[in-house]
MIFIMI-72262 format. One record per residue (C-alpha): residue number from 0; residue in three letters; x, y, z. Coordinates in nm, 2 decimals. Layout:
N
{NUM; 'ALA'; {X; Y; Z}}
...
//
This chain:
487
{0; 'MET'; {-6.86; 18.32; 24.23}}
{1; 'ALA'; {-7.10; 17.99; 24.37}}
{2; 'ALA'; {-6.87; 17.82; 24.62}}
{3; 'ASP'; {-6.88; 17.43; 24.60}}
{4; 'GLU'; {-6.91; 17.27; 24.90}}
{5; 'TYR'; {-6.71; 16.97; 25.08}}
{6; 'ASP'; {-6.70; 16.85; 25.38}}
{7; 'VAL'; {-6.33; 16.87; 25.36}}
{8; 'ILE'; {-6.08; 17.08; 25.16}}
{9; 'VAL'; {-5.68; 16.98; 25.15}}
{10; 'VAL'; {-5.43; 17.16; 25.03}}
{11; 'GLY'; {-5.15; 17.00; 24.88}}
{12; 'GLY'; {-5.12; 16.63; 24.66}}
{13; 'GLY'; {-4.80; 16.54; 24.79}}
{14; 'PRO'; {-4.75; 16.23; 25.01}}
{15; 'ALA'; {-4.93; 16.39; 25.32}}
{16; 'GLY'; {-5.22; 16.52; 25.18}}
{17; 'SER'; {-5.33; 16.21; 24.96}}
{18; 'THR'; {-5.27; 16.03; 25.23}}
{19; 'VAL'; {-5.51; 16.25; 25.46}}
{20; 'GLY'; {-5.79; 16.27; 25.21}}
{21; 'SER'; {-5.76; 15.89; 25.15}}
{22; 'VAL'; {-5.80; 15.84; 25.50}}
{23; 'LEU'; {-6.11; 16.09; 25.51}}
{24; 'THR'; {-6.28; 15.93; 25.21}}
{25; 'ARG'; {-6.25; 15.61; 25.31}}
{26; 'ALA'; {-6.47; 15.75; 25.67}}
{27; 'GLY'; {-6.72; 15.85; 25.47}}
{28; 'HIS'; {-6.65; 16.21; 25.36}}
{29; 'SER'; {-6.61; 16.43; 25.06}}
{30; 'VAL'; {-6.29; 16.54; 25.02}}
{31; 'LEU'; {-6.19; 16.83; 24.77}}
{32; 'LEU'; {-5.82; 16.84; 24.71}}
{33; 'LEU'; {-5.66; 17.10; 24.54}}
{34; 'GLU'; {-5.31; 17.08; 24.43}}
{35; 'LYS'; {-5.11; 17.39; 24.22}}
{36; 'GLU'; {-4.90; 17.20; 24.00}}
{37; 'GLU'; {-4.97; 16.88; 23.78}}
{38; 'PHE'; {-4.83; 16.54; 23.82}}
{39; 'PRO'; {-4.58; 16.38; 23.78}}
{40; 'ARG'; {-4.34; 16.64; 23.92}}
{41; 'ASP'; {-3.98; 16.63; 24.03}}
{42; 'HIS'; {-3.92; 16.65; 24.45}}
{43; 'VAL'; {-3.64; 16.52; 24.64}}
{44; 'GLY'; {-3.70; 16.31; 24.93}}
{45; 'GLU'; {-3.64; 15.92; 24.75}}
{46; 'SER'; {-3.55; 15.71; 25.07}}
{47; 'MET'; {-3.81; 15.54; 25.27}}
{48; 'LEU'; {-3.82; 15.43; 25.63}}
{49; 'PRO'; {-3.93; 15.10; 25.70}}
{50; 'PHE'; {-4.27; 15.17; 25.92}}
{51; 'CYS'; {-4.41; 15.37; 25.56}}
{52; 'TYR'; {-4.43; 14.99; 25.47}}
{53; 'PRO'; {-4.76; 14.94; 25.69}}
{54; 'LEU'; {-4.91; 15.19; 25.58}}
{55; 'PHE'; {-4.85; 15.16; 25.24}}
{56; 'ASP'; {-5.04; 14.83; 25.27}}
{57; 'ASP'; {-5.33; 14.99; 25.45}}
{58; 'LEU'; {-5.35; 15.21; 25.15}}
{59; 'GLY'; {-5.32; 14.91; 24.90}}
{60; 'VAL'; {-5.03; 15.08; 24.71}}
{61; 'ARG'; {-4.79; 14.79; 24.87}}
{62; 'ASP'; {-4.77; 14.54; 24.60}}
{63; 'GLU'; {-4.70; 14.85; 24.30}}
{64; 'LEU'; {-4.44; 14.99; 24.50}}
{65; 'ALA'; {-4.25; 14.70; 24.47}}
{66; 'ARG'; {-4.30; 14.67; 24.12}}
{67; 'THR'; {-4.18; 14.97; 24.05}}
{68; 'PHE'; {-3.95; 15.03; 24.30}}
{69; 'VAL'; {-3.55; 14.92; 24.45}}
{70; 'ARG'; {-3.59; 14.78; 24.82}}
{71; 'LYS'; {-3.37; 14.93; 25.07}}
{72; 'PRO'; {-3.23; 14.65; 25.33}}
{73; 'GLY'; {-3.10; 14.95; 25.51}}
{74; 'VAL'; {-2.79; 15.21; 25.51}}
{75; 'ARG'; {-2.46; 15.23; 25.51}}
{76; 'PHE'; {-2.27; 15.54; 25.68}}
{77; 'VAL'; {-1.90; 15.59; 25.50}}
{78; 'ASP'; {-1.64; 15.82; 25.55}}
{79; 'ARG'; {-1.49; 16.07; 25.29}}
{80; 'GLU'; {-1.26; 15.83; 25.16}}
{81; 'GLY'; {-1.47; 15.55; 25.19}}
{82; 'ALA'; {-1.17; 15.34; 25.44}}
{83; 'ILE'; {-1.45; 15.33; 25.75}}
{84; 'PHE'; {-1.83; 15.26; 25.73}}
{85; 'THR'; {-2.09; 15.13; 25.90}}
{86; 'ASN'; {-2.41; 14.87; 25.82}}
{87; 'TRP'; {-2.76; 14.97; 25.91}}
{88; 'CYS'; {-2.97; 14.69; 25.84}}
{89; 'PHE'; {-3.33; 14.68; 25.93}}
{90; 'SER'; {-3.35; 14.31; 25.98}}
{91; 'HIS'; {-3.18; 14.33; 26.29}}
{92; 'VAL'; {-3.46; 14.53; 26.46}}
{93; 'ILE'; {-3.76; 14.41; 26.23}}
{94; 'LYS'; {-3.82; 14.06; 26.18}}
{95; 'ASP'; {-4.11; 14.07; 25.97}}
{96; 'GLU'; {-4.10; 14.11; 25.54}}
{97; 'SER'; {-4.16; 14.51; 25.66}}
{98; 'PHE'; {-3.80; 14.55; 25.72}}
{99; 'LEU'; {-3.71; 14.57; 25.34}}
{100; 'SER'; {-3.82; 14.89; 25.24}}
{101; 'PHE'; {-3.83; 15.16; 24.95}}
{102; 'HIS'; {-3.60; 15.37; 24.73}}
{103; 'VAL'; {-3.85; 15.57; 24.55}}
{104; 'ASP'; {-3.84; 15.80; 24.24}}
{105; 'ARG'; {-4.04; 16.07; 24.45}}
{106; 'ALA'; {-4.22; 16.15; 24.10}}
{107; 'SER'; {-4.36; 15.83; 24.04}}
{108; 'LEU'; {-4.41; 15.77; 24.42}}
{109; 'ASP'; {-4.64; 16.12; 24.48}}
{110; 'THR'; {-4.82; 15.98; 24.15}}
{111; 'ILE'; {-4.87; 15.68; 24.24}}
{112; 'LEU'; {-5.05; 15.81; 24.62}}
{113; 'LEU'; {-5.21; 16.09; 24.48}}
{114; 'ASN'; {-5.39; 15.83; 24.18}}
{115; 'ASN'; {-5.46; 15.60; 24.47}}
{116; 'ALA'; {-5.66; 15.89; 24.64}}
{117; 'ARG'; {-5.86; 15.96; 24.32}}
{118; 'ARG'; {-5.95; 15.58; 24.34}}
{119; 'LEU'; {-6.07; 15.57; 24.67}}
{120; 'GLY'; {-6.29; 15.86; 24.57}}
{121; 'VAL'; {-6.12; 16.20; 24.65}}
{122; 'GLU'; {-6.21; 16.46; 24.42}}
{123; 'VAL'; {-5.84; 16.58; 24.26}}
{124; 'ARG'; {-5.80; 16.95; 24.06}}
{125; 'GLU'; {-5.45; 16.92; 23.97}}
{126; 'ARG'; {-5.28; 17.28; 23.82}}
{127; 'HIS'; {-5.53; 17.46; 24.11}}
{128; 'ARG'; {-5.29; 17.69; 24.32}}
{129; 'VAL'; {-5.50; 17.83; 24.66}}
{130; 'THR'; {-5.46; 18.21; 24.64}}
{131; 'GLY'; {-5.65; 18.29; 24.95}}
{132; 'VAL'; {-5.83; 18.12; 25.25}}
{133; 'GLY'; {-6.14; 18.19; 25.49}}
{134; 'LEU'; {-6.09; 18.05; 25.86}}
{135; 'ASP'; {-6.29; 18.31; 26.05}}
{136; 'GLN'; {-6.61; 18.10; 26.07}}
{137; 'PRO'; {-6.56; 17.83; 26.31}}
{138; 'ASP'; {-6.82; 17.57; 26.14}}
{139; 'HIS'; {-6.67; 17.67; 25.83}}
{140; 'VAL'; {-6.39; 17.76; 25.57}}
{141; 'THR'; {-6.37; 17.93; 25.26}}
{142; 'VAL'; {-6.10; 17.86; 25.02}}
{143; 'ARG'; {-6.04; 18.06; 24.68}}
{144; 'THR'; {-5.81; 17.92; 24.37}}
{145; 'ARG'; {-5.68; 18.03; 24.06}}
{146; 'ASP'; {-5.65; 17.75; 23.81}}
{147; 'GLY'; {-5.38; 17.70; 23.51}}
{148; 'ASP'; {-5.59; 17.89; 23.25}}
{149; 'GLY'; {-5.67; 18.16; 23.52}}
{150; 'THR'; {-5.96; 18.08; 23.61}}
{151; 'GLU'; {-6.10; 18.14; 24.01}}
{152; 'ALA'; {-6.32; 18.00; 24.19}}
{153; 'GLU'; {-6.49; 17.97; 24.56}}
{154; 'HIS'; {-6.50; 17.69; 24.73}}
{155; 'ARG'; {-6.63; 17.58; 25.08}}
{156; 'ALA'; {-6.59; 17.31; 25.33}}
{157; 'ARG'; {-6.65; 17.22; 25.72}}
{158; 'PHE'; {-6.31; 17.14; 25.74}}
{159; 'LEU'; {-5.97; 17.27; 25.61}}
{160; 'VAL'; {-5.61; 17.04; 25.60}}
{161; 'ASP'; {-5.30; 17.22; 25.50}}
{162; 'ALA'; {-5.09; 16.96; 25.33}}
{163; 'SER'; {-4.96; 17.25; 25.13}}
{164; 'GLY'; {-4.55; 17.11; 25.21}}
{165; 'ARG'; {-4.28; 17.41; 25.21}}
{166; 'ASP'; {-4.52; 17.66; 25.07}}
{167; 'ALA'; {-4.71; 17.64; 25.45}}
{168; 'PHE'; {-5.02; 17.82; 25.33}}
{169; 'VAL'; {-5.19; 17.87; 25.61}}
{170; 'GLY'; {-4.87; 17.93; 25.80}}
{171; 'THR'; {-4.73; 18.18; 25.61}}
{172; 'LYS'; {-5.07; 18.38; 25.52}}
{173; 'PHE'; {-5.06; 18.43; 25.92}}
{174; 'GLY'; {-4.74; 18.48; 25.98}}
{175; 'TRP'; {-4.68; 18.14; 26.23}}
{176; 'ARG'; {-4.37; 18.03; 26.02}}
{177; 'LYS'; {-4.03; 18.06; 26.17}}
{178; 'PRO'; {-3.69; 17.94; 26.09}}
{179; 'ARG'; {-3.45; 17.70; 26.29}}
{180; 'PRO'; {-3.16; 17.90; 26.29}}
{181; 'GLU'; {-2.94; 17.62; 26.45}}
{182; 'LEU'; {-3.03; 17.37; 26.13}}
{183; 'ASP'; {-2.97; 17.60; 25.87}}
{184; 'ARG'; {-2.94; 17.41; 25.56}}
{185; 'THR'; {-2.98; 17.37; 25.17}}
{186; 'ALA'; {-2.99; 17.08; 24.98}}
{187; 'VAL'; {-2.86; 17.08; 24.65}}
{188; 'TRP'; {-2.89; 16.75; 24.42}}
{189; 'SER'; {-2.96; 16.56; 24.12}}
{190; 'HIS'; {-2.98; 16.20; 23.94}}
{191; 'PHE'; {-2.70; 16.02; 23.76}}
{192; 'THR'; {-2.70; 15.74; 23.53}}
{193; 'GLY'; {-2.42; 15.49; 23.45}}
{194; 'VAL'; {-2.29; 15.46; 23.79}}
{195; 'ARG'; {-2.10; 15.17; 23.89}}
{196; 'MET'; {-2.30; 14.96; 24.20}}
{197; 'ALA'; {-2.10; 14.91; 24.44}}
{198; 'GLY'; {-1.96; 15.04; 24.79}}
{199; 'GLY'; {-2.32; 14.90; 24.90}}
{200; 'LEU'; {-2.55; 15.04; 24.62}}
{201; 'GLU'; {-2.51; 14.69; 24.45}}
{202; 'GLU'; {-2.77; 14.54; 24.75}}
{203; 'GLY'; {-2.96; 14.86; 24.73}}
{204; 'ALA'; {-2.84; 15.04; 25.08}}
{205; 'SER'; {-2.83; 15.42; 25.06}}
{206; 'LEU'; {-2.51; 15.57; 25.13}}
{207; 'ILE'; {-2.46; 15.90; 25.36}}
{208; 'VAL'; {-2.12; 16.03; 25.40}}
{209; 'TYR'; {-2.00; 16.28; 25.64}}
{210; 'ILE'; {-1.84; 16.57; 25.52}}
{211; 'GLY'; {-1.82; 16.79; 25.81}}
{212; 'GLU'; {-1.56; 17.06; 25.86}}
{213; 'GLU'; {-1.73; 17.42; 25.82}}
{214; 'LYS'; {-2.03; 17.27; 25.57}}
{215; 'LYS'; {-2.14; 17.09; 25.87}}
{216; 'GLY'; {-2.32; 16.88; 25.62}}
{217; 'TRP'; {-2.34; 16.51; 25.41}}
{218; 'ILE'; {-2.36; 16.36; 25.10}}
{219; 'TRP'; {-2.67; 16.11; 25.04}}
{220; 'ILE'; {-2.64; 15.86; 24.73}}
{221; 'PHE'; {-2.97; 15.64; 24.68}}
{222; 'PRO'; {-3.00; 15.35; 24.42}}
{223; 'LEU'; {-3.32; 15.43; 24.24}}
{224; 'GLY'; {-3.26; 15.17; 23.95}}
{225; 'PRO'; {-3.01; 14.91; 23.83}}
{226; 'ASP'; {-2.78; 15.21; 23.69}}
{227; 'ARG'; {-2.96; 15.53; 23.81}}
{228; 'ILE'; {-2.88; 15.69; 24.15}}
{229; 'THR'; {-3.02; 16.04; 24.31}}
{230; 'ALA'; {-2.70; 16.16; 24.50}}
{231; 'GLY'; {-2.66; 16.52; 24.67}}
{232; 'VAL'; {-2.51; 16.73; 24.95}}
{233; 'VAL'; {-2.68; 16.90; 25.23}}
{234; 'MET'; {-2.46; 17.22; 25.34}}
{235; 'GLN'; {-2.50; 17.52; 25.61}}
{236; 'ASN'; {-2.61; 17.78; 25.40}}
{237; 'SER'; {-2.37; 17.99; 25.49}}
{238; 'TYR'; {-2.07; 17.79; 25.31}}
{239; 'LEU'; {-2.33; 17.77; 25.05}}
{240; 'ARG'; {-2.37; 18.14; 25.01}}
{241; 'ARG'; {-1.99; 18.17; 25.01}}
{242; 'ARG'; {-1.92; 17.90; 24.75}}
{243; 'ARG'; {-2.22; 18.03; 24.53}}
{244; 'ALA'; {-2.01; 18.39; 24.50}}
{245; 'GLU'; {-1.69; 18.18; 24.46}}
{246; 'LEU'; {-1.82; 18.01; 24.12}}
{247; 'LEU'; {-2.01; 18.30; 24.00}}
{248; 'GLU'; {-1.69; 18.54; 24.01}}
{249; 'GLN'; {-1.50; 18.23; 23.85}}
{250; 'GLY'; {-1.74; 18.26; 23.56}}
{251; 'HIS'; {-1.99; 17.96; 23.57}}
{252; 'ASP'; {-2.32; 18.08; 23.48}}
{253; 'ASP'; {-2.46; 17.73; 23.61}}
{254; 'TRP'; {-2.35; 17.75; 23.97}}
{255; 'LYS'; {-2.58; 17.51; 24.10}}
{256; 'THR'; {-2.43; 17.23; 23.92}}
{257; 'ALA'; {-2.08; 17.32; 23.95}}
{258; 'MET'; {-2.11; 17.35; 24.29}}
{259; 'LEU'; {-2.29; 17.01; 24.28}}
{260; 'HIS'; {-2.01; 16.79; 24.13}}
{261; 'ASP'; {-1.72; 16.99; 24.28}}
{262; 'GLU'; {-1.92; 16.91; 24.66}}
{263; 'LEU'; {-1.98; 16.53; 24.54}}
{264; 'ARG'; {-1.64; 16.47; 24.39}}
{265; 'ALA'; {-1.44; 16.61; 24.73}}
{266; 'SER'; {-1.51; 16.27; 24.85}}
{267; 'PRO'; {-1.25; 15.98; 24.69}}
{268; 'PHE'; {-1.52; 15.77; 24.74}}
{269; 'VAL'; {-1.81; 15.90; 24.58}}
{270; 'THR'; {-1.58; 16.04; 24.32}}
{271; 'GLY'; {-1.51; 15.64; 24.22}}
{272; 'LEU'; {-1.89; 15.62; 24.24}}
{273; 'LEU'; {-1.98; 15.87; 23.99}}
{274; 'GLU'; {-1.69; 15.84; 23.76}}
{275; 'GLY'; {-1.80; 15.80; 23.38}}
{276; 'THR'; {-2.16; 15.90; 23.48}}
{277; 'THR'; {-2.41; 16.11; 23.30}}
{278; 'GLN'; {-2.66; 16.38; 23.50}}
{279; 'ALA'; {-3.00; 16.33; 23.42}}
{280; 'LEU'; {-3.15; 16.57; 23.60}}
{281; 'PRO'; {-3.14; 16.94; 23.62}}
{282; 'THR'; {-2.93; 17.04; 23.93}}
{283; 'MET'; {-3.19; 17.11; 24.20}}
{284; 'VAL'; {-3.18; 17.31; 24.50}}
{285; 'ASP'; {-3.38; 17.26; 24.82}}
{286; 'GLY'; {-3.34; 17.58; 25.06}}
{287; 'ASP'; {-3.58; 17.61; 25.39}}
{288; 'TYR'; {-3.49; 17.30; 25.53}}
{289; 'SER'; {-3.57; 17.35; 25.89}}
{290; 'TYR'; {-3.88; 17.56; 26.01}}
{291; 'GLU'; {-4.14; 17.53; 26.26}}
{292; 'VAL'; {-4.50; 17.66; 26.22}}
{293; 'ARG'; {-4.71; 17.75; 26.53}}
{294; 'ASN'; {-5.07; 17.69; 26.58}}
{295; 'HIS'; {-5.10; 17.37; 26.43}}
{296; 'HIS'; {-5.48; 17.33; 26.45}}
{297; 'GLY'; {-5.83; 17.52; 26.53}}
{298; 'PRO'; {-6.16; 17.49; 26.54}}
{299; 'ASN'; {-6.15; 17.48; 26.14}}
{300; 'TYR'; {-5.83; 17.34; 25.97}}
{301; 'ALA'; {-5.52; 17.15; 26.10}}
{302; 'MET'; {-5.17; 17.14; 25.92}}
{303; 'ILE'; {-5.02; 16.80; 25.82}}
{304; 'GLY'; {-4.66; 16.73; 25.66}}
{305; 'ASP'; {-4.42; 16.99; 25.55}}
{306; 'ALA'; {-4.66; 17.24; 25.60}}
{307; 'ARG'; {-4.66; 17.18; 26.01}}
{308; 'GLY'; {-4.29; 17.21; 26.01}}
{309; 'PHE'; {-3.98; 17.09; 25.87}}
{310; 'ILE'; {-3.67; 16.95; 25.98}}
{311; 'ASP'; {-3.29; 16.82; 25.86}}
{312; 'PRO'; {-3.38; 16.50; 25.61}}
{313; 'ILE'; {-3.06; 16.32; 25.76}}
{314; 'PHE'; {-3.31; 16.06; 25.88}}
{315; 'SER'; {-3.54; 16.03; 25.57}}
{316; 'SER'; {-3.80; 16.08; 25.81}}
{317; 'GLY'; {-4.02; 16.35; 25.62}}
{318; 'VAL'; {-4.22; 16.12; 25.45}}
{319; 'PHE'; {-4.28; 15.87; 25.72}}
{320; 'LEU'; {-4.38; 16.16; 25.94}}
{321; 'SER'; {-4.58; 16.29; 25.67}}
{322; 'MET'; {-4.80; 16.04; 25.63}}
{323; 'LYS'; {-4.82; 15.86; 25.98}}
{324; 'THR'; {-4.91; 16.23; 26.09}}
{325; 'ALA'; {-5.19; 16.22; 25.82}}
{326; 'TYR'; {-5.37; 15.94; 25.97}}
{327; 'LEU'; {-5.35; 16.03; 26.31}}
{328; 'VAL'; {-5.50; 16.38; 26.20}}
{329; 'GLY'; {-5.73; 16.21; 26.02}}
{330; 'ASP'; {-5.86; 16.01; 26.21}}
{331; 'ALA'; {-5.93; 16.30; 26.44}}
{332; 'VAL'; {-6.11; 16.49; 26.14}}
{333; 'HIS'; {-6.36; 16.22; 26.12}}
{334; 'GLN'; {-6.43; 16.24; 26.48}}
{335; 'HIS'; {-6.46; 16.61; 26.48}}
{336; 'LEU'; {-6.67; 16.62; 26.16}}
{337; 'GLN'; {-6.85; 16.37; 26.37}}
{338; 'ASP'; {-6.90; 16.55; 26.69}}
{339; 'PRO'; {-6.78; 16.90; 26.61}}
{340; 'ALA'; {-6.90; 16.96; 27.03}}
{341; 'ARG'; {-6.62; 16.79; 27.18}}
{342; 'ASP'; {-6.33; 17.07; 27.15}}
{343; 'GLY'; {-6.17; 17.01; 27.49}}
{344; 'GLU'; {-5.81; 16.94; 27.61}}
{345; 'ASP'; {-5.93; 16.56; 27.59}}
{346; 'SER'; {-6.04; 16.58; 27.20}}
{347; 'ALA'; {-5.87; 16.36; 26.92}}
{348; 'MET'; {-5.73; 16.64; 26.74}}
{349; 'THR'; {-5.53; 16.78; 27.09}}
{350; 'LYS'; {-5.43; 16.39; 27.15}}
{351; 'ALA'; {-5.28; 16.35; 26.81}}
{352; 'TYR'; {-5.09; 16.65; 26.81}}
{353; 'GLU'; {-4.90; 16.56; 27.13}}
{354; 'ALA'; {-4.83; 16.22; 26.95}}
{355; 'VAL'; {-4.73; 16.42; 26.62}}
{356; 'ASP'; {-4.52; 16.66; 26.81}}
{357; 'GLY'; {-4.37; 16.45; 27.06}}
{358; 'ALA'; {-4.23; 16.28; 26.71}}
{359; 'TYR'; {-4.10; 16.56; 26.55}}
{360; 'HIS'; {-3.97; 16.66; 26.85}}
{361; 'LEU'; {-3.76; 16.32; 26.91}}
{362; 'VAL'; {-3.68; 16.39; 26.54}}
{363; 'HIS'; {-3.54; 16.68; 26.58}}
{364; 'ARG'; {-3.33; 16.52; 26.91}}
{365; 'MET'; {-3.22; 16.28; 26.69}}
{366; 'ILE'; {-3.06; 16.54; 26.43}}
{367; 'ARG'; {-2.86; 16.78; 26.70}}
{368; 'LEU'; {-2.67; 16.44; 26.86}}
{369; 'PHE'; {-2.58; 16.35; 26.51}}
{370; 'TYR'; {-2.42; 16.68; 26.40}}
{371; 'ASP'; {-2.33; 16.76; 26.74}}
{372; 'PRO'; {-2.26; 16.42; 26.92}}
{373; 'HIS'; {-2.19; 16.44; 27.28}}
{374; 'ALA'; {-1.92; 16.14; 27.31}}
{375; 'VAL'; {-1.71; 16.42; 27.08}}
{376; 'THR'; {-1.53; 16.73; 27.24}}
{377; 'TRP'; {-1.41; 17.04; 27.00}}
{378; 'ALA'; {-1.07; 16.97; 27.15}}
{379; 'ALA'; {-1.04; 16.57; 27.11}}
{380; 'ILE'; {-1.14; 16.65; 26.73}}
{381; 'GLY'; {-0.84; 16.49; 26.58}}
{382; 'ALA'; {-0.79; 16.35; 26.21}}
{383; 'GLU'; {-1.15; 16.37; 26.02}}
{384; 'LYS'; {-1.14; 15.98; 26.06}}
{385; 'GLN'; {-1.24; 16.02; 26.40}}
{386; 'VAL'; {-1.50; 16.32; 26.40}}
{387; 'HIS'; {-1.67; 16.05; 26.13}}
{388; 'LYS'; {-1.65; 15.77; 26.40}}
{389; 'ALA'; {-1.86; 15.93; 26.64}}
{390; 'HIS'; {-2.11; 16.10; 26.42}}
{391; 'GLU'; {-2.16; 15.74; 26.24}}
{392; 'SER'; {-2.25; 15.62; 26.62}}
{393; 'ALA'; {-2.46; 15.89; 26.64}}
{394; 'MET'; {-2.68; 15.80; 26.25}}
{395; 'ALA'; {-2.72; 15.42; 26.41}}
{396; 'VAL'; {-2.84; 15.57; 26.74}}
{397; 'GLY'; {-3.08; 15.77; 26.50}}
{398; 'HIS'; {-3.21; 15.46; 26.26}}
{399; 'TYR'; {-3.25; 15.25; 26.56}}
{400; 'MET'; {-3.47; 15.50; 26.68}}
{401; 'LEU'; {-3.64; 15.57; 26.36}}
{402; 'ALA'; {-3.67; 15.15; 26.30}}
{403; 'GLY'; {-3.91; 15.14; 26.56}}
{404; 'ASP'; {-4.26; 15.28; 26.66}}
{405; 'PHE'; {-4.13; 15.65; 26.79}}
{406; 'PHE'; {-4.49; 15.78; 26.77}}
{407; 'GLU'; {-4.60; 15.52; 27.00}}
{408; 'ASN'; {-4.31; 15.49; 27.28}}
{409; 'GLN'; {-4.16; 15.85; 27.30}}
{410; 'ASP'; {-4.15; 15.87; 27.67}}
{411; 'LYS'; {-3.94; 15.51; 27.62}}
{412; 'TYR'; {-3.71; 15.72; 27.33}}
{413; 'ASN'; {-3.65; 16.06; 27.51}}
{414; 'ARG'; {-3.54; 15.87; 27.82}}
{415; 'PHE'; {-3.27; 15.68; 27.62}}
{416; 'PHE'; {-3.18; 16.00; 27.42}}
{417; 'ALA'; {-3.11; 16.14; 27.80}}
{418; 'LEU'; {-2.86; 15.86; 27.86}}
{419; 'LEU'; {-2.68; 15.96; 27.55}}
{420; 'GLU'; {-2.64; 16.27; 27.60}}
{421; 'ASP'; {-2.44; 16.18; 27.90}}
{422; 'ARG'; {-2.06; 16.13; 27.74}}
{423; 'ARG'; {-2.03; 15.81; 27.93}}
{424; 'GLY'; {-2.36; 15.65; 27.83}}
{425; 'PHE'; {-2.28; 15.72; 27.46}}
{426; 'GLU'; {-2.00; 15.53; 27.50}}
{427; 'ARG'; {-2.17; 15.27; 27.74}}
{428; 'PHE'; {-2.44; 15.22; 27.43}}
{429; 'ARG'; {-2.16; 15.27; 27.15}}
{430; 'GLU'; {-1.98; 14.95; 27.33}}
{431; 'HIS'; {-2.28; 14.71; 27.33}}
{432; 'VAL'; {-2.48; 14.81; 27.09}}
{433; 'VAL'; {-2.31; 15.01; 26.79}}
{434; 'GLU'; {-2.03; 14.80; 26.79}}
{435; 'ARG'; {-2.14; 14.49; 26.81}}
{436; 'PRO'; {-2.00; 14.23; 26.54}}
{437; 'GLU'; {-2.34; 14.24; 26.33}}
{438; 'PHE'; {-2.32; 14.62; 26.28}}
{439; 'GLN'; {-2.00; 14.61; 26.16}}
{440; 'GLY'; {-2.02; 14.35; 25.92}}
{441; 'PRO'; {-1.94; 14.37; 25.58}}
{442; 'SER'; {-2.28; 14.40; 25.43}}
{443; 'CYS'; {-2.68; 14.36; 25.48}}
{444; 'ARG'; {-2.66; 14.03; 25.23}}
{445; 'LEU'; {-2.97; 14.15; 25.04}}
{446; 'PRO'; {-2.91; 13.94; 24.70}}
{447; 'TRP'; {-2.86; 14.17; 24.39}}
{448; 'GLU'; {-3.21; 13.99; 24.21}}
{449; 'VAL'; {-3.39; 14.08; 24.54}}
{450; 'ALA'; {-3.31; 14.48; 24.54}}
{451; 'PHE'; {-3.34; 14.53; 24.19}}
{452; 'GLY'; {-3.54; 14.22; 24.02}}
{453; 'LYS'; {-3.87; 14.41; 23.97}}
{454; 'ARG'; {-3.72; 14.73; 23.85}}
{455; 'LEU'; {-3.49; 14.45; 23.58}}
{456; 'GLU'; {-3.83; 14.33; 23.47}}
{457; 'ARG'; {-3.88; 14.68; 23.25}}
{458; 'PHE'; {-3.56; 14.56; 23.03}}
{459; 'SER'; {-3.47; 14.32; 22.80}}
{460; 'PRO'; {-3.30; 14.02; 22.91}}
{461; 'GLU'; {-2.97; 14.13; 22.73}}
{462; 'GLU'; {-3.01; 14.48; 22.86}}
{463; 'ALA'; {-3.08; 14.35; 23.24}}
{464; 'SER'; {-2.78; 14.14; 23.23}}
{465; 'GLY'; {-2.56; 14.46; 23.14}}
{466; 'PHE'; {-2.65; 14.61; 23.47}}
{467; 'VAL'; {-2.52; 14.31; 23.67}}
{468; 'PRO'; {-2.26; 14.40; 23.91}}
{469; 'GLU'; {-1.93; 14.23; 23.79}}
{470; 'THR'; {-1.88; 14.01; 24.12}}
{471; 'VAL'; {-2.23; 13.92; 24.15}}
{472; 'ALA'; {-2.25; 13.79; 23.77}}
{473; 'ALA'; {-1.96; 13.62; 23.85}}
{474; 'GLY'; {-2.11; 13.45; 24.14}}
{475; 'GLY'; {-1.86; 13.58; 24.43}}
{476; 'GLY'; {-2.17; 13.76; 24.57}}
{477; 'SER'; {-2.16; 14.13; 24.64}}
{478; 'GLU'; {-1.82; 14.34; 24.66}}
{479; 'ALA'; {-1.93; 14.41; 25.04}}
{480; 'ASP'; {-1.98; 14.06; 25.12}}
{481; 'HIS'; {-1.60; 14.07; 25.05}}
{482; 'GLY'; {-1.53; 14.37; 25.32}}
{483; 'SER'; {-1.46; 14.61; 25.01}}
{484; 'VAL'; {-1.63; 14.91; 25.03}}
{485; 'ALA'; {-1.44; 15.17; 24.84}}
{486; 'PRO'; {-1.52; 15.17; 24.46}}
//
C-alpha cells in the first residue's frame, strides 16, 4: 500500500476535528481529516454556551448558524412540578451581542462545520474508518484506514490529532482510558414535534429539570424549532440497569422508548409540555458519559475533544470545550511543526494543555457541586422542592462560571469554588448573587421573533403564524413575562 503524506492527520469530523483542521489549514499545513461516518448524522449535545460565539465568528460560520438555528438567551432551572424556577440570563454578565447563544441540531451543526473545513482547504474523507495507528517514530505517524467499500489504505503525516470523540481511538488502543465512577451516567433522548412552547421554551431558553432521588439525574428540554424540541434524561447507570430489567420483564421490546417516556412524564411540568406531541427520532442512548484518558499528547500526537476525556454534559460545555481546545492545541501543533526541536517543559503544547486540563478540572468541579452541593446535608433533606432549591443554586453558580473565560482565569474561579465549597460561603453567594431580583425574575425577555425568527422564514406565513404562542400572538408577551412557569 502506498502511503499518502500530509503535515497533519485528524481522526474524527465532529466540532473538535473540523475546528482543528480549519485552524491548521489556515496556518498553511496540509491536513487530511478521516471520519468514519457520512454526515449528516444524529448526535446528542444541542445547546451551545455563549463563548462559542467568537469561535463561530472566527471560523466564518456565525451568520449561517444565525439563519439556521434557534437563539438561546439563557437557562431556566425548573423543579419537577414547575412550581419553583430560576432563570440564568446570559445578558446579566455578557453585555455584547454574544450573550445570545444557539440551540442546534447537531446533525446540521456538525455538517456546517465540516463543510466549512473543506472550504478552508482540509481534505475530508467521510466513511473512512481508522483501523490502526503507528506512533513509534517521533517524527511521523502512520494511519491505516478502511473505507465504506472495504478498500484499505495507509496514510502518513508528521503529526496526528485524535478527535475521534467517545471512541477515544488512541487512548483506547493503548489502554489509557479509564472511567470516572463518581459520574457513572447515561442519557436517553429523542426529538419531539407538535410541542407546546411554554415554560420558557417560547423565548428560546434551555429547560433543566432536576429529578434527584436514586436517579441522581436531570431532564433537559431545548427548543430546536418553532414546534420541535430535543428532550432527554440523564440518570445513574445503576438505576438505568434496574429499570431496563423491569421493562423487559414487563414485555417492552423497545425498553429505551418506554424508559424515555416514563422518565419524562414523571415530571408533571414536562408532561404538560409534551402532551399531544409526536416523537420525531428513534430513541437514542448515550453511555460512557464520564471518562478520562491519560497521556494527552506526545511528540507526534495530541488528543482533543471527547477523545481527551468526557464529563457529564449538565452545563452544555462539551462543544465549547472541544472547539476551544482545538484552537489552543491547533496553535501548538502549528508551532511544533515549525520548530519540532522545541519539546521541553516550556513548549507551546505543554502550555496549551495546562490551560485545557485546568478548564476540564474546573468544569468537573462544578459538576460535583451540582450533584452534591455543600449547601445541603443529607440530614437536612426534606421535601423535594427544598432539595431542588439547593441544586438550582449550584446550577446558577456553574453557568456563571461557564459564561466567563474559565480557560484564562482558572485561579480566580478555583478560589471562588473554594469559597462555595464552604457552607457559609455558599450561603453568602446565594444571598448576594443568586437571589438577586434579576435572577429571580420571571423571564429573560427575549421576544419570540428574535428567538425563532430566522427559523420561521423556512415556513409559509400561514404555517409560521400557527407556531406563535397564543400569549405572544395576542400581544401579551410570553407566559413567563406574567410569572407563570407551569404549562
